[in-house]
C-alpha positions in Angstrom: 40.9 139.9 92.3 44.0 138.9 94.2 46.6 136.6 92.7 46.7 133.0 93.8 49.6 130.6 94.1 49.1 127.4 92.2 51.5 124.7 93.3 53.2 122.6 90.7 51.3 119.3 90.5 53.8 116.6 89.9 53.3 112.9 90.4 55.5 111.3 93.1 55.5 107.8 91.7 57.6 108.3 88.6 60.8 106.8 90.0 62.7 108.3 87.1 66.3 109.6 86.8 67.3 111.9 89.6 69.8 114.7 89.3 72.7 114.0 91.7 74.6 117.3 92.0 72.2 119.9 90.5 72.6 122.3 93.4 76.3 122.6 92.9 76.4 123.2 89.1 76.5 127.0 89.4 79.4 126.7 91.9 81.3 123.8 90.2 83.9 123.7 87.5 83.9 126.3 84.8 82.2 124.1 82.3 79.2 123.4 84.6 78.9 127.1 85.3 78.9 127.8 81.6 76.2 125.2 81.0 74.0 126.8 83.6 74.7 130.3 82.3 73.8 129.1 78.8 70.4 127.8 80.1 69.8 131.0 82.0 70.5 133.0 78.8 67.5 131.3 77.3 65.3 133.4 79.7 63.4 130.4 81.1 61.9 132.4 83.9 59.7 130.2 86.2 60.2 127.2 83.8 63.8 127.0 85.0 62.7 126.3 88.6 60.0 123.9 87.5 62.4 122.0 85.3 64.8 121.8 88.2 62.1 120.3 90.3 61.3 117.8 87.6 65.0 116.8 87.3 65.4 116.4 91.1 62.2 114.5 91.7 62.7 111.9 89.0 60.1 113.0 86.5 62.4 112.1 83.6 61.7 108.4 83.3 63.8 107.8 80.2 66.8 109.6 78.7 68.7 108.3 75.7 71.8 110.0 74.4 72.8 108.8 70.9 75.6 111.0 69.7 74.2 114.5 69.2 70.6 113.3 69.5 68.8 113.1 72.9 65.4 111.7 73.4 63.5 111.6 76.8 60.2 110.8 78.4 59.0 113.2 81.1 56.1 112.6 83.4 54.1 115.8 84.1 50.8 116.6 85.7 48.8 114.9 83.0 48.3 111.1 82.8 50.3 110.6 79.6 54.0 111.4 79.7 55.6 113.8 77.3 58.2 113.1 74.6 61.2 115.4 74.4 63.8 115.4 71.7 67.0 117.5 71.5 69.3 117.7 68.5 72.7 119.4 69.0 74.6 121.0 66.2 77.7 118.8 65.8 81.0 118.7 63.9 80.9 116.5 60.9 83.2 115.3 58.1 86.4 117.3 57.8 85.5 119.6 60.7 85.2 116.7 63.1 88.5 115.2 61.8 90.3 118.5 62.3 89.1 118.6 65.9 90.1 115.0 66.5 93.5 115.6 65.0 94.0 118.6 67.2 93.1 116.6 70.3 95.5 113.8 69.3 98.3 116.3 68.8 97.7 117.6 72.3 98.2 114.6 74.6 97.8 116.7 77.8 94.5 118.1 76.7 93.2 114.7 75.7 94.5 113.2 78.9 92.7 115.8 81.0 89.5 115.1 79.1 89.8 111.4 79.8 90.5 112.1 83.4 87.3 114.1 83.8 88.7 117.6 83.3 87.9 120.2 80.6 90.8 122.4 79.4 89.5 125.8 78.2 91.3 125.4 74.9 88.9 122.7 73.9 86.3 125.4 73.2 88.7 127.1 70.9 89.1 123.9 68.8 85.3 123.7 68.3 84.9 127.5 67.8 87.5 127.4 65.0 85.1 125.0 63.1 82.0 127.1 63.8 80.7 124.7 66.4 79.7 126.0 69.9 80.4 123.8 72.9 77.5 125.2 75.0 73.9 125.8 73.9 73.3 129.1 72.3 70.2 131.2 73.1 70.1 133.1 69.9 69.3 131.5 66.5 72.2 130.6 64.3 70.5 131.9 61.2 67.6 131.2 58.8 66.8 128.6 56.2 66.2 129.7 52.6 62.5 129.4 53.5 63.0 131.9 56.3 62.7 129.5 59.3 65.0 130.1 62.2 67.9 127.7 62.7 68.8 127.0 66.4 71.9 125.5 67.8 69.8 122.9 69.7 66.7 121.8 67.9 64.1 121.1 70.6 60.7 119.5 70.5 58.2 118.5 73.2 54.8 116.9 72.9 53.4 119.2 75.6 51.0 122.0 74.7 53.4 124.7 76.0 54.6 127.0 73.2 57.7 128.1 75.1 61.1 127.0 73.9 62.4 125.4 76.0 59.4 124.3 78.1 59.9 122.9 81.7 60.1 119.4 80.3 62.9 120.3 78.0 64.5 122.3 80.8 64.5 119.2 83.0 66.3 117.2 80.3 68.9 119.9 79.8 69.5 120.1 83.5 70.0 116.4 83.7 72.5 116.6 80.9 74.3 119.4 82.7 74.4 117.2 85.8 76.1 114.5 83.8 78.4 116.9 82.0 79.6 118.4 85.3 81.0 115.0 86.3 82.1 113.9 82.8 82.8 116.8 80.5 83.6 114.4 77.6 79.8 114.0 77.3 79.6 117.6 76.1 82.1 116.7 73.3 80.0 113.6 72.4 76.9 115.8 72.0 79.0 117.9 69.5 80.1 114.8 67.5 83.5 113.9 69.0 83.9 110.7 70.9 86.8 111.3 73.3 87.0 107.6 74.4 87.6 106.6 70.8 90.7 108.9 70.7 92.3 107.4 73.9 95.6 105.6 73.2 95.6 101.9 73.9 98.5 100.4 75.8 97.5 97.1 77.3 101.0 96.5 78.5 100.9 99.4 80.9 97.5 98.3 82.2 98.8 94.7 82.8 101.9 96.0 84.6 99.8 98.2 86.9 97.4 95.3 87.7 100.3 92.9 88.3 102.0 95.1 90.9 99.3 96.4 93.4 100.4 98.6 96.3 100.7 97.2 99.8 98.8 97.9 102.9 96.4 100.8 103.1 97.8 102.1 99.8 96.1 99.2 98.1 92.7 100.2 99.3 93.4 103.8 98.3 94.5 102.7 94.8 91.3 100.7 94.5 89.2 103.7 95.6 90.9 105.8 92.9 90.0 103.2 90.3 86.4 103.1 91.3 86.2 106.9 91.2 88.0 106.9 87.8 85.0 104.9 86.4 82.8 107.8 87.4 79.2 107.8 88.5 76.6 105.7 86.7 75.0 108.1 84.1 71.5 109.2 84.9 71.3 107.4 88.2 67.8 106.6 89.5 68.7 105.9 93.1 68.5 108.2 96.1 72.0 107.5 97.3 75.3 108.3 95.6 76.4 105.2 93.7 80.2 105.9 93.5 80.5 106.5 97.3 78.7 103.2 98.0 81.0 101.3 95.6 84.1 102.9 97.3 82.9 101.7 100.7 82.3 98.2 99.4 85.6 98.1 97.6 87.5 99.2 100.8 85.9 96.4 102.8 86.7 93.9 100.1 90.3 95.1 99.9 90.8 94.6 103.7 89.4 91.1 103.4 91.7 90.3 100.5 94.8 91.6 102.3 93.9 89.3 105.3 93.5 86.4 102.9 96.9 87.0 101.4 98.7 87.4 104.7 97.0 84.3 106.2 95.0 86.2 108.8 91.8 84.6 110.0 88.9 86.1 108.1 85.6 87.0 109.7 82.9 87.4 107.1 80.0 87.9 109.5 80.4 91.7 109.7 
């Protein structure tokens, strides 16, 4: 009997979270490539492609990241959605404090993280404490009862015995999509909140806001500020949010400059 191709049956009315840059992860920055390589090392096979389709088509309808714990709802081919949970091994206690102290003592490294970059030495800080930055395919060891201990504890309510299944793969890919744009998310999954380590200097902020650049430089500065905010995490729309905000900000900047200079303003456009 010849083999038959069974198409993946996925509902098209989920309207869930859609991956924004999934196709470029394997060609992006080193940390996004490492994330994809870590998933590929899990030998997902066909589940990788199916998880990618789920992530792109909006089948993940809920995704909550609470420190090292991730919970999600994924709509599959059955009427009832599946529940997915991921638990990442994270730095705790003195280990976390040593990592945080190392970041504070390296302002350049911390600044790059806050600016959306990931210095390679960050991985060394976590490795020194026995915490991997990227998911590991092999088990970390065994419990006294003989059960395998994994770097990322994964559960899904679907009947598939595979680990990870396509629903887990979709959630992992969405996380990778977010980590590619904001690598500090990866540290948060490992127990370190980079934003909490940021130095606070309100005087510098007030000085910057009080002296905006003139002319076209003002619009350029505004666009940089919008991009510094980064994309909305786990965006559900079909258009890129940041690019739309930059266009609106540029138009608003032009109107504001006309208002300051006393030029007649036409708001009909």
